[in-house]
N, C-alpha and C positions, 0 to 999 in steps of 0.2 A: 534236204534241201531241192528249192526248185531251179534247176539251171534257169539262165538268161536265154533262150531259144527254145522255138516250137519244135526241132525235132534236131537231130545230128546228121543229116542227110539232104541235100546229096554232098554238098562240102560248108561245113559252119567253122567259124571261131568265135571264142569268146571268151572273155577275162573272169576272173573269180578272185576274190581277198578271203580271208580268213572270217569273214562275219557270216552268220551260219551255217558255219563247217564246225567240226570236230578238231582242234588244231590242238587241245591242252592233252601231255601225256601222262598218264596213270605213275605217280612218283616211284613206285614199285619198278619200272620199266628203266625210271631216269636211274635210279641208284644202280641197277643192274649194269647198265651200258658204263655206269661211271664205276663199273667193277666192284662195286659192293652189292652182293646178290643175296644177303640175309634178308629177312622177314623184316617187315615193318616195323615189329612189335620187338626184334632184337635190335633195331640200328641205333647207336649211342647218340643220346641227345643233343650232345656239340654236332654230328654229323647231321642229324637232322635238321636245325638249325639251320645249318649251312644251306642244304639242299633247298629249306622252304624260302631262303633267300636267295637263292639261286632259279627257282621255280618266277618268285614274284619277278625278279628282273629280265628273264625272258622272255615275260607275258609281256612286259614294258618296253622292251626294245625289238621284238621280232614284228615283221611286215609281210604276211603272207600275201602271196601273190601266185598267182598260174595264168598261164596261156594256154587255152587248149583248141585244138584242132583237129576234126574228123571229117573225112572224107573216104571215096576209093584208095583204096590200098596203094593203087599206081599213081596216085597224086602224090606220093612220099617218095626220097631218093630211094634209087635200088642199093641194094646190098649196105642197107642201114637198119636191118630187124631181121630179126629170125622168120623162117620161111613162111610159117602159117599167119605171119602178119600180111602176106602177100597174095594170099587165099582165100583171106576174107571176104566177107560182104560188107561189111565198114570198118573201116581203121583208125584209130586216134592215137595223136601224140600230144603230150604236154608237159609242160615245161612249168616246175612251182619252183620257190624261193620263199626264204625266211628274210632277202634283204641281207644288207651287209653290216647292221648297226650290232647285231650280236655277234658277228667274225670279230668287229675291231674291238669289242670289249672284252670277249675271250683272251684275244691278243695281249690288248693292254692288263689281262690279268696277271696271264703267262711272262708278262716280260717286268712285272712288279713284283713277280713271287709269290705270289696268290694262286698257288697250283691247284689247291683242292676247289676254290673258286672257281678258278678257270674250268678244270674237270667236268664240274657238275653242271657248270652255264653251259659247256659245249654236249652235255649228255644229253639235257634239256632240249638243247636246239636240234639232236638228231633224233628224239623221240618225237619232238612236237611238227618235223617236217614228216616223218613217216604216217604221223596221224592224220596232216595234212592231203598227204597223196590216198591213203585210205580213203578218206571223207570224198576226195573226189572222184575216185575208182567206182566207189558205190553209189553215186549220184548220176554219172555218167552211164555205170550200167544198169540203173533202174531205167532211165530216159530211153536205152537202147533197148529194153524188153516191152515196151511200151510199141515197140515198132514189129516186135516179133524177131530181136535178135537175142541171142544168149553170146555168153563169153567164150574165146576160144582160146586153149591155151597155147602156151607160146612156149618151149621148152620147158614143159612141165609147169609153168605158173601162167596165171591170168595178167599178170603185170608184169613188162619186163622192162629192162633200163641197158643202153651199151655199158660194156664193161664185163657183164656178166654170159657165163658160159662161153660161145665160140665168138661171140659182138665186140667185135673190138671197141674201147671207149670212144676211137676216132669217129665213130658214128654220130656222136653228141653233135659236131659241129658239121655234117652236113644234114642231120636232121633241122637244129635249129636255122642253117642257113635258108631253109625251104618253108620255114613260118615266119609271119610278120614280126616285126620288133615287140620283142619279148622282156620278161625279169630276168632273163638268163643268158647270159654268153658262154661259148666255148671255144679254148683254144682251135687252130687250126692245124698248130702241130702236136700238141698233146692229147686236145678230146676235154681237158680238164675244163670243169664249169666253173663260172663266177656270177655270184657271189657262192662263197664254197660250201652254203649250205643251200645247195639247189640240185633238182634232177628233173633228170628226162624220162619218161615214162610211155611207156607204149601199151595198147590195149587192142584187143582186135575182136570182133563179133562176127558169127556164123548165124543162117536162118538158124531159128530155134529148131525146125521139123527136118534141119541137115544129119544125116545119120554119124 
């Protein structure tokens, strides 16, 4: 996809929705996350029928939205990212969400005792959010490459989120507090995100010729 900005620096912010991005997960991944790791060919007909219904319901309810902010690493709160983030040439933070309609429907299904439907819808939402994040990551990296910037790994990965490694989930609140209001909020006390199907992701880039 084409990002709605000319470049990622010196500091820019933009919003994305699901249109034009790959947000639909593979059915095999949805079933695996729901605890059914068998090949699609061996999935019982009833389960596949329920999975197809959950897939369609997820597509209907999800409202993919993200806020992306890129700039000098020093423009983001200290001690809220892995060390490599702050030594980069360009740093990006994005907050992504599917909205709260999928979450409400999942909770309603559990409350009505429709556990299989709830688990499948929840699995679809998790995999769809991951696909959304991967699409944003790829689009930002492609734009950065045009400026001679290459991805920089943080704690052995190119896309990092608070709550992994040694970085406390409380960093979610600090990071979001430094951004314009977006689709995601975080608890100051726990760092837990709302809506539940949301993430805060960190990207960092170095000059391509950097050793």
